[in-house]
C-alpha positions as CSV (number, residue, x, y, z in Angstrom):
1,X,14.0,23.8,-2.4
2,X,10.4,22.4,-2.5
3,X,9.1,19.2,-1.0
4,X,9.1,17.8,-4.6
5,X,12.7,18.7,-5.0
6,X,13.7,17.0,-1.8
7,X,11.7,13.8,-2.6
8,X,13.4,13.8,-6.1
9,X,16.9,14.2,-4.5
10,X,16.4,11.3,-2.2
11,X,15.1,9.2,-5.1
12,X,18.2,10.0,-7.1
13,X,20.4,8.9,-4.2
14,X,18.6,5.6,-3.9
15,X,19.0,5.0,-7.6
16,X,22.7,5.8,-7.4
17,X,23.2,3.4,-4.5
18,X,21.6,0.6,-6.5
19,X,23.3,1.6,-9.7
20,X,26.7,1.5,-8.1
21,X,26.1,-1.9,-6.7
22,X,25.0,-3.3,-10.0
23,X,28.0,-1.7,-11.8
24,X,30.3,-3.6,-9.5
25,X,28.5,-6.9,-10.4
26,X,28.7,-6.1,-14.1
27,X,32.4,-5.0,-13.9
28,X,33.3,-8.3,-12.4
29,X,31.6,-10.2,-15.2
30,X,35.0,-10.8,-16.8
31,X,36.1,-12.9,-13.8
32,X,33.9,-15.7,-15.1
33,X,36.3,-16.2,-18.1
34,X,39.5,-16.3,-16.1
35,X,41.4,-19.5,-15.8
36,X,40.6,-21.5,-12.7
37,X,37.7,-19.2,-12.0
38,X,35.3,-20.2,-9.3
39,X,32.5,-18.5,-7.3
40,X,34.4,-18.5,-4.1
41,X,37.1,-16.3,-5.6
42,X,34.5,-14.1,-7.1
43,X,32.8,-13.8,-3.7
44,X,36.0,-12.7,-2.1
45,X,36.5,-10.0,-4.7
46,X,33.0,-8.8,-4.3
47,X,33.4,-8.5,-0.5
48,X,36.4,-6.3,-1.0
49,X,34.3,-4.2,-3.4
50,X,31.6,-4.0,-0.8
51,X,34.0,-2.4,1.8
52,X,35.0,0.3,-0.8
53,X,31.3,0.7,-1.7
54,X,30.4,1.3,2.0
55,X,33.2,3.9,2.5
56,X,32.5,5.8,-0.7
57,X,28.7,6.0,0.0
58,X,29.2,7.2,3.6
59,X,31.5,10.1,2.3
60,X,29.6,11.0,-0.8
61,X,26.0,10.8,0.4
62,X,26.7,12.1,3.9
63,X,27.5,15.5,2.3
64,X,24.4,15.4,0.2
65,X,22.2,14.5,3.1
66,X,23.6,17.4,5.1
67,X,22.9,19.8,2.3
68,X,19.3,18.5,1.9
69,X,18.6,18.7,5.6
70,X,19.8,22.3,5.8
71,X,17.0,23.2,3.4
72,X,14.3,21.7,5.5
73,X,14.2,24.5,8.1
74,X,13.9,27.2,5.4
75,X,11.1,25.3,3.7
76,X,9.0,24.8,6.8
77,X,9.4,28.5,7.8
78,X,8.3,29.4,4.3
79,X,5.2,27.3,4.6
80,X,4.3,29.1,7.8
81,X,4.8,32.5,6.2
82,X,2.6,31.4,3.3
83,X,-0.1,30.5,5.8
84,X,0.2,33.9,7.4
85,X,-0.1,35.8,4.2
86,X,-2.9,33.9,2.6
87,X,-5.0,33.9,5.7
88,X,-4.6,37.6,6.2
89,X,-5.9,38.2,2.7
90,X,-8.9,36.1,3.4
91,X,-9.6,37.8,6.7
92,X,-9.4,41.3,5.2
93,X,-11.9,40.1,2.5
94,X,-14.2,39.0,5.2
95,X,-13.9,42.4,6.9
96,X,-15.1,44.0,3.6
97,X,-18.1,41.6,3.6
98,X,-19.2,42.7,7.1
99,X,-17.0,40.9,9.6
100,X,-16.0,43.0,12.6
101,X,-12.7,41.9,14.1
102,X,-12.1,42.0,17.9
103,X,-8.3,42.3,18.2
104,X,-7.2,40.5,21.4
105,X,-4.7,42.0,23.9
106,X,-3.0,40.8,27.0
107,X,-0.2,38.6,28.2
108,X,-1.9,35.4,27.1
109,X,-1.8,36.5,23.5
110,X,1.9,37.3,23.6
111,X,2.6,33.9,25.3
112,X,0.6,32.2,22.6
113,X,2.9,33.5,19.9
114,X,6.0,32.5,21.9
115,X,4.7,29.0,22.3
116,X,3.8,28.9,18.6
117,X,7.5,29.7,17.7
118,X,8.7,27.0,20.0
119,X,6.3,24.5,18.5
120,X,7.5,25.4,15.0
121,X,11.1,25.0,16.0
122,X,10.2,21.6,17.5
123,X,8.5,20.6,14.2
124,X,11.7,21.5,12.3
125,X,13.9,19.5,14.7
126,X,11.5,16.5,14.6
127,X,11.4,16.4,10.8
128,X,15.2,16.7,10.4
129,X,15.9,14.1,13.1
130,X,13.5,11.7,11.4
131,X,15.1,12.3,8.0
132,X,18.6,11.7,9.5
133,X,17.5,8.3,11.0
134,X,16.1,7.3,7.6
135,X,19.2,8.4,5.8
136,X,21.4,6.3,8.1
137,X,19.0,3.4,7.5
138,X,19.2,3.6,3.7
139,X,23.0,3.4,3.8
140,X,22.9,0.5,6.2
141,X,20.3,-1.3,4.0
142,X,22.3,-0.8,0.8
143,X,25.3,-2.4,2.5
144,X,23.2,-5.3,3.8
145,X,21.5,-5.9,0.4
146,X,24.9,-5.9,-1.4
147,X,26.3,-8.4,1.1
148,X,23.2,-10.6,0.8
149,X,23.3,-10.5,-3.0
150,X,27.0,-11.6,-3.0
151,X,26.2,-14.8,-1.0
152,X,22.9,-15.5,-2.8
153,X,24.5,-15.2,-6.3
154,X,26.9,-18.0,-5.4
155,X,24.1,-20.1,-4.0
156,X,22.0,-19.7,-7.2
157,X,25.0,-20.4,-9.4
158,X,25.8,-23.6,-7.5
159,X,22.3,-24.8,-7.9
160,X,22.4,-24.5,-11.7
161,X,20.8,-21.1,-12.2
162,X,22.6,-20.8,-15.5
163,X,24.8,-17.9,-16.5
164,X,26.6,-15.4,-14.3
165,X,24.0,-12.8,-15.3
166,X,21.0,-14.9,-14.4
167,X,22.6,-15.8,-11.0
168,X,23.2,-12.2,-10.2
169,X,19.7,-11.1,-11.3
170,X,18.1,-13.8,-9.1
171,X,20.2,-12.7,-6.2
172,X,19.2,-9.0,-6.7
173,X,15.5,-9.6,-7.6
174,X,14.1,-8.9,-4.2
175,X,16.0,-5.7,-3.9
176,X,15.1,-4.5,-7.3
177,X,11.4,-5.3,-6.7
178,X,11.1,-3.5,-3.4
179,X,13.9,-0.8,-3.8
180,X,15.8,0.2,-0.7
181,X,12.7,0.1,1.6
182,X,14.6,1.0,4.7
183,X,11.8,2.6,6.7
184,X,9.3,0.3,8.5
185,X,6.0,1.8,9.8
186,X,4.2,0.5,12.9
187,X,1.8,-1.5,10.8
188,X,4.7,-3.5,9.2
189,X,4.6,-1.7,5.9
190,X,8.0,-0.8,4.5
191,X,8.8,2.3,2.4
192,X,11.8,3.7,0.5
193,X,13.7,6.7,1.7
194,X,12.1,8.9,-1.0
195,X,8.6,7.7,-0.1
196,X,9.1,8.4,3.5
197,X,10.8,11.8,2.9
198,X,7.9,12.8,0.7
199,X,5.4,11.9,3.4
200,X,7.5,13.6,6.2
201,X,8.1,16.8,4.3
202,X,4.6,17.2,3.1
203,X,3.2,16.6,6.5
204,X,5.6,19.1,8.1
205,X,4.8,21.7,5.5
206,X,1.1,21.3,6.0
207,X,1.4,21.6,9.8
208,X,3.6,24.7,9.4
209,X,1.1,26.2,7.0
210,X,-1.8,25.5,9.4
211,X,0.2,27.1,12.2
212,X,0.7,30.2,10.0
213,X,-3.0,30.4,9.3
214,X,-3.7,30.0,13.0
215,X,-1.3,32.7,14.1
216,X,-3.1,35.1,11.7
217,X,-6.5,34.2,13.1
218,X,-5.2,34.7,16.6
219,X,-4.2,38.3,15.8
220,X,-7.9,39.0,14.9
221,X,-9.4,37.1,17.8
222,X,-10.7,34.3,15.5
223,X,-10.7,30.7,16.6
224,X,-13.6,29.0,14.8
225,X,-12.8,26.9,11.7
226,X,-14.7,24.7,9.4
227,X,-13.2,21.6,7.7
228,X,-13.8,22.7,4.1
229,X,-12.7,20.2,1.6
230,X,-15.7,19.1,-0.5
231,X,-13.9,17.9,-3.7
232,X,-11.1,15.5,-3.7
233,X,-11.1,15.2,0.0
234,X,-9.9,12.4,2.2
235,X,-12.5,9.6,2.8
236,X,-10.9,8.8,6.2
237,X,-11.7,12.3,7.4
238,X,-15.1,12.7,5.6
239,X,-17.0,12.7,8.8
240,X,-15.4,16.1,9.7
241,X,-16.2,17.9,6.5
242,X,-18.6,20.8,6.9
243,X,-18.3,20.7,10.7
244,X,-17.3,23.8,12.8
245,X,-14.5,23.4,15.4
246,X,-12.8,25.6,18.0
247,X,-9.2,25.7,16.9
248,X,-7.4,25.2,20.1
249,X,-4.3,23.8,18.3
250,X,-3.2,26.6,15.9
251,X,-5.5,29.6,16.6
252,X,-5.4,30.0,20.4
253,X,-9.0,28.9,20.8
254,X,-10.6,28.0,24.1
255,X,-13.7,26.0,25.1
256,X,-15.4,29.2,26.0
257,X,-15.3,30.4,22.4
258,X,-18.6,28.7,21.5
259,X,-20.7,25.6,21.6
260,X,-18.5,23.6,19.3
261,X,-16.1,20.7,19.6
262,X,-12.4,21.3,19.9
263,X,-10.2,20.8,16.9
264,X,-7.6,18.9,19.0
265,X,-10.2,16.2,19.5
266,X,-10.7,15.6,15.8
267,X,-6.9,15.7,15.2
268,X,-6.4,13.1,18.0
269,X,-9.0,10.9,16.1
270,X,-7.0,11.1,12.9
271,X,-7.9,14.4,11.1
272,X,-4.9,15.9,9.3
273,X,-3.1,12.5,9.2
274,X,0.0,12.2,7.0
275,X,-0.9,13.1,3.4
276,X,-4.4,14.2,4.4
277,X,-6.1,16.3,1.7
278,X,-8.4,18.2,4.0
279,X,-7.9,21.7,5.4
280,X,-9.8,24.3,7.3
281,X,-11.3,27.7,6.6
282,X,-12.0,30.5,9.1
283,X,-15.7,30.4,10.2
284,X,-17.5,33.7,10.6
285,X,-20.9,33.0,12.3
286,X,-22.1,36.5,11.3
287,X,-21.7,36.1,7.6
288,X,-21.2,32.3,6.7
289,X,-23.8,30.1,5.3
290,X,-22.6,26.6,5.8
291,X,-23.4,23.9,3.3
292,X,-23.4,21.2,6.0
293,X,-21.8,17.8,6.2
294,X,-21.4,15.6,3.2
295,X,-24.4,13.7,1.9
296,X,-24.3,9.9,1.6
297,X,-23.8,10.2,-2.1
298,X,-20.9,12.5,-1.6
299,X,-19.3,10.1,0.9
300,X,-19.8,7.3,-1.6
301,X,-18.1,9.3,-4.3
302,X,-15.1,10.1,-2.0
303,X,-14.8,6.4,-1.3
304,X,-15.0,5.5,-5.0
305,X,-12.3,8.1,-5.8
306,X,-10.1,6.6,-3.0
307,X,-10.5,3.2,-4.6
308,X,-9.3,4.6,-8.0
309,X,-6.4,6.4,-6.3
310,X,-5.3,3.1,-4.6
311,X,-5.3,1.4,-7.9
312,X,-3.3,4.2,-9.5
313,X,-0.7,4.1,-6.7
314,X,-0.4,0.3,-7.0
315,X,0.1,0.6,-10.8
316,X,2.7,3.3,-10.3
317,X,4.6,1.2,-7.7
318,X,4.5,-1.8,-10.1
319,X,5.8,0.3,-12.9
320,X,8.7,1.6,-10.7
321,X,9.5,-2.0,-9.7
322,X,9.8,-3.2,-13.3
323,X,11.6,0.0,-14.3
324,X,14.3,-0.9,-11.8
325,X,14.6,-4.5,-13.0
326,X,14.7,-3.3,-16.7
327,X,17.4,-0.8,-15.9
328,X,19.6,-2.9,-13.6
329,X,19.2,-6.6,-14.6
330,X,22.3,-8.0,-16.2
331,X,20.6,-10.7,-18.3
332,X,19.2,-9.4,-21.6
333,X,16.1,-11.6,-21.5
334,X,15.3,-10.4,-18.0
335,X,15.7,-6.8,-19.2
336,X,13.3,-7.3,-22.1
337,X,10.7,-9.0,-19.9
338,X,10.9,-6.3,-17.2
339,X,10.7,-3.5,-19.9
340,X,7.6,-5.0,-21.4
341,X,5.9,-5.3,-18.0
342,X,7.0,-1.8,-17.0
343,X,5.4,-0.4,-20.2
344,X,2.2,-2.2,-19.4
345,X,2.1,-0.9,-15.8
346,X,2.9,2.7,-17.0
347,X,0.0,2.5,-19.5
348,X,-2.3,1.2,-16.8
349,X,-1.2,4.0,-14.3
350,X,-1.8,6.6,-17.0
351,X,-5.3,5.3,-17.7
352,X,-6.1,5.2,-14.0
353,X,-4.8,8.7,-13.5
354,X,-7.3,9.8,-16.2
355,X,-10.1,8.0,-14.3
356,X,-9.2,9.7,-11.1
357,X,-9.4,13.0,-12.9
358,X,-12.7,12.3,-14.6
359,X,-15.6,10.8,-12.7
360,X,-16.7,7.3,-13.9
361,X,-20.3,6.6,-15.1
362,X,-21.2,4.6,-12.1
363,X,-23.6,6.3,-9.7
364,X,-22.2,6.8,-6.2
365,X,-25.7,6.3,-4.9
366,X,-25.9,2.9,-6.7
367,X,-22.5,1.9,-5.4
368,X,-23.5,2.8,-1.8
369,X,-26.8,0.9,-2.2
370,X,-25.1,-2.2,-3.6
371,X,-22.5,-2.2,-0.9
372,X,-25.2,-2.0,1.8
373,X,-27.1,-4.9,0.2
374,X,-24.0,-7.1,0.2
375,X,-23.2,-6.2,3.8
376,X,-26.7,-7.1,4.9
377,X,-26.5,-10.4,3.0
378,X,-23.1,-11.4,4.6
379,X,-24.5,-10.6,8.0
380,X,-27.0,-13.4,7.6
381,X,-24.2,-16.0,7.4
382,X,-23.7,-15.8,11.2
383,X,-27.0,-17.5,12.0
384,X,-26.7,-20.6,14.1
385,X,-22.9,-20.4,14.4
386,X,-22.7,-23.4,16.8
387,X,-24.2,-25.6,14.1
388,X,-21.2,-24.7,11.9
389,X,-18.4,-25.6,14.2
390,X,-16.5,-28.8,14.7
391,X,-17.6,-30.5,11.5
392,X,-21.3,-30.3,12.1
393,X,-22.2,-28.2,9.1
394,X,-23.7,-30.6,6.5
395,X,-23.4,-28.0,3.7
396,X,-19.6,-27.9,4.0
397,X,-18.9,-31.6,4.4
398,X,-16.1,-32.9,2.2
399,X,-16.3,-36.1,0.1
400,X,-13.1,-37.6,1.4
401,X,-13.3,-40.6,-0.9
402,X,-13.2,-38.2,-3.9
403,X,-10.4,-36.2,-2.4
404,X,-8.3,-39.4,-2.2
405,X,-9.2,-40.4,-5.8
406,X,-6.9,-40.4,-8.7
407,X,-9.2,-38.0,-10.6
408,X,-8.8,-35.3,-7.9
409,X,-5.1,-35.7,-7.8
410,X,-4.8,-35.4,-11.6
411,X,-6.4,-32.0,-11.4
412,X,-3.2,-30.7,-9.9
413,X,-0.8,-32.4,-12.4
414,X,-0.9,-29.3,-14.7
415,X,-1.8,-26.6,-12.2
416,X,1.6,-25.0,-12.8
417,X,4.6,-25.8,-14.9
418,X,6.5,-27.0,-11.9
419,X,5.8,-30.6,-10.8
420,X,7.2,-30.0,-7.3
421,X,4.8,-27.2,-6.8
422,X,1.9,-29.2,-8.1
423,X,2.6,-32.0,-5.7
424,X,2.7,-29.6,-2.7
425,X,-0.5,-28.0,-3.9
426,X,-2.2,-31.4,-3.9
427,X,-0.8,-32.5,-0.6
428,X,-1.7,-29.2,1.1
429,X,-5.2,-29.0,-0.4
430,X,-6.0,-32.6,0.6
431,X,-4.8,-32.1,4.1
432,X,-6.7,-28.8,4.5
433,X,-10.0,-30.2,3.1
434,X,-10.0,-33.2,5.4
435,X,-9.1,-30.9,8.4
436,X,-11.9,-28.4,7.7
437,X,-14.6,-30.7,6.5
438,X,-18.0,-29.7,8.0
439,X,-16.8,-26.3,9.2
440,X,-16.9,-22.7,7.9
441,X,-13.2,-22.1,8.7
442,X,-10.3,-22.0,6.2
443,X,-6.7,-23.3,6.0
444,X,-4.1,-21.7,3.8
445,X,-0.6,-22.7,2.6
446,X,2.2,-20.6,1.0
447,X,4.4,-22.6,-1.4
448,X,7.8,-21.6,-2.9
449,X,7.2,-21.3,-6.7
450,X,10.7,-22.7,-7.5
451,X,11.3,-25.5,-5.0
452,X,7.8,-26.5,-4.1
453,X,8.7,-26.2,-0.4
454,X,5.9,-25.2,2.0
455,X,7.0,-21.8,3.4
456,X,4.3,-21.4,6.0
457,X,0.7,-22.3,6.7
458,X,-2.4,-21.2,8.8
459,X,-4.4,-24.2,10.0
460,X,-5.8,-22.8,13.3
461,X,-8.0,-19.9,12.1
462,X,-11.1,-19.2,14.2
463,X,-12.4,-16.5,11.9
464,X,-15.2,-17.6,9.6
465,X,-14.3,-17.8,5.9
466,X,-11.2,-15.7,6.2
467,X,-7.5,-15.8,6.8
468,X,-6.0,-13.0,8.8
469,X,-2.5,-11.9,7.8
470,X,-0.3,-11.7,10.9
471,X,3.1,-9.9,11.2
472,X,4.7,-13.3,10.9
473,X,3.0,-14.0,7.6
474,X,3.8,-10.5,6.2
475,X,7.4,-10.9,7.1
476,X,7.7,-14.3,5.5
477,X,6.1,-13.3,2.2
478,X,8.1,-10.0,1.9
479,X,11.3,-12.0,1.3
480,X,9.9,-14.3,-1.4
481,X,8.6,-13.0,-4.8
482,X,7.7,-16.4,-6.3
483,X,4.9,-17.6,-4.0
484,X,2.1,-19.9,-5.0
485,X,-0.8,-20.1,-2.5
486,X,-3.7,-22.5,-1.9
487,X,-6.6,-22.0,0.6
488,X,-9.9,-23.7,1.1
489,X,-13.4,-22.3,0.5
490,X,-16.1,-24.0,2.7
491,X,-18.9,-22.4,0.6
492,X,-17.3,-23.8,-2.6
493,X,-17.5,-20.3,-4.2
494,X,-15.0,-18.9,-6.7
495,X,-12.2,-16.6,-5.5
496,X,-13.5,-13.5,-3.8
497,X,-12.6,-9.9,-4.4
498,X,-10.4,-10.0,-1.3
499,X,-8.6,-13.1,-2.8
500,X,-7.8,-11.2,-6.0
501,X,-6.7,-8.1,-4.2
502,X,-4.5,-10.1,-1.8
503,X,-2.9,-11.7,-4.8
504,X,-2.1,-8.3,-6.3
505,X,-1.0,-6.7,-3.0
506,X,1.5,-9.5,-2.2
507,X,2.6,-10.1,-5.8
508,X,1.8,-13.9,-5.7
509,X,2.8,-15.9,-8.7
510,X,-0.4,-17.9,-8.8
511,X,-3.2,-18.7,-6.3
512,X,-5.6,-21.6,-6.0
513,X,-8.9,-22.2,-4.1
514,X,-9.7,-25.8,-3.0
515,X,-13.4,-26.0,-2.6
516,X,-15.2,-28.3,-0.2
517,X,-17.3,-29.7,-3.2
518,X,-14.1,-30.9,-4.9
519,X,-13.8,-28.0,-7.5
520,X,-10.5,-26.2,-7.8
521,X,-10.2,-22.6,-9.1
522,X,-6.9,-20.9,-10.2
523,X,-6.5,-17.2,-10.4
524,X,-4.0,-14.3,-10.3
525,X,-4.2,-10.5,-10.3
526,X,-1.7,-7.8,-11.0
527,X,-3.9,-4.9,-9.9
528,X,-6.2,-3.8,-7.1
529,X,-10.0,-3.7,-7.8
530,X,-12.3,-1.4,-5.9
531,X,-14.6,-3.7,-3.8
532,X,-17.4,-1.2,-4.3
533,X,-17.3,-1.8,-8.1
534,X,-17.2,-5.5,-7.5
535,X,-20.2,-5.4,-5.2
536,X,-22.1,-3.2,-7.7
537,X,-21.7,-5.9,-10.4
538,X,-22.7,-8.7,-8.0
539,X,-25.9,-6.8,-7.0
540,X,-26.7,-6.1,-10.7
541,X,-26.5,-9.8,-11.6
542,X,-28.4,-10.9,-8.5
543,X,-31.2,-8.3,-9.2
544,X,-31.5,-9.9,-12.7
545,X,-32.2,-13.3,-11.2
546,X,-28.7,-14.9,-11.1
547,X,-27.7,-17.0,-8.1
548,X,-24.9,-15.7,-5.9
549,X,-22.5,-18.3,-7.5
550,X,-23.3,-17.3,-11.1
551,X,-23.3,-13.6,-10.1
552,X,-19.8,-14.0,-8.9
553,X,-18.6,-15.9,-12.0
554,X,-20.1,-13.3,-14.3
555,X,-18.7,-10.4,-12.2
556,X,-15.2,-11.9,-12.4
557,X,-15.5,-12.5,-16.1
558,X,-16.7,-8.9,-16.7
559,X,-13.9,-7.4,-14.5
560,X,-11.3,-9.5,-16.4
561,X,-12.1,-7.5,-19.5
562,X,-10.9,-4.2,-17.9
563,X,-8.4,-5.4,-15.3
564,X,-5.3,-7.5,-15.3
565,X,-6.8,-10.6,-13.6
566,X,-7.3,-14.2,-14.7
567,X,-9.6,-16.9,-13.3
568,X,-10.2,-20.5,-14.4
569,X,-11.5,-23.8,-13.1
570,X,-8.7,-26.5,-12.8
571,X,-9.6,-29.8,-14.4
572,X,-7.9,-33.1,-15.4
573,X,-7.7,-31.8,-19.0
574,X,-5.6,-28.7,-18.1
């Protein structure tokens, strides 16, 4: 069984857990037509079904998990053997080309191989233990999501959500959007069992392969390696590419083996992180002609490729999200909507995959240059910071009389189709503008797109022209998929690339910018845009004599032709 097979197996288990849950909801549809039917009775029946669901899953999938886990050890040992065999071929080829091996002897060498075996066994145990914890978590989460959906369906029905099908779909929307994301990383990001298993297995296989390569090097007394990925490498590790290291992790290397840094140091700094694309080759000082570290252009190209890959991954995740909703929604209109969106995202993912495969016509050198220019420009904003605190910045003063006017209020009347949301937008924007008048700091509010309730706010930011997302914010927005946001812009500029990408990342319904000069901009985005591309366009327009404001407007309009983003100025006539 390969790492792909294991990831696929876990994905099928997750789908079956969701499928079984939705089948139960669908099967009880007939309860709605019974005489004296009520939601309390339905809820009681569903809770009985939940208990059976829990028992069945524990028995059925417990056996499947055991079978999958038993294959992990074999797979890791196979990866090690592959590393052994492929490295031996390469070493023998080097011997043909003039390399003279110095086979080591002694007790230290024998101890190295014993330790290597123990480390490999520890890798097997660590991987299987991690998978077992994730497997337990996905079963627990499926039970919790089922229980939550039962109670939420009754709540939605009692508030006039409409049909049984619509009530159930609303109750299950969060789960279908996110999947059974039962694994939480240290940074707060949550992943499904299949995503986590894919990462864990690929990481374990790579480490086993590297260990196999290292063992073979140790047999021939070799310990020098060069990080060798020059195409499709990892931007996070680009600084190591082309550099020689003493492999003291896998090849029994020691500080005395040469005037080179230790590989363990680079690994501690992040080299060979999970899903890292880079690898090493044996370095033969006698016969190798190193190409050296990556150039600035090559580094820029790697960064550009990473941006495209991020966009592709986002599109694939969105496609998966709408696929689940299309498959499992009970309401036919919801199914049709989700299917249409899924098709759009699949098409976008395919196009991005092609872009990843084939280089775009934008010069990496030009991208790097434009990025540098933008960074230099933004650095100048920090001049005379004290003049920009506590309402003393004349350029960001708010005309409070206008903000209180009927004209300004009317701008929000048609901001969305929900009057309760529009009122909250106006109230929050008005409060934020008066609070931040004469400063370079921003306030932000998150509003429920159905009820208009203010979910949370940040009104104490001390970071210039930015809102930092804390764990509290991330947790709050994870459980709501109908959020409308509004935040201030002291500079009165349109939405930034960070604003658009934040909207896409967090799946906000709509977003608004309340400018200090009284203008209001609305926007939304369904995909991530590479900031380097954005900066390139900005610089192009500014080089052609456009102001920063006009350059930003033109850039957004140009990007909207290729990306799923929308931007408009909110007026009384909307």
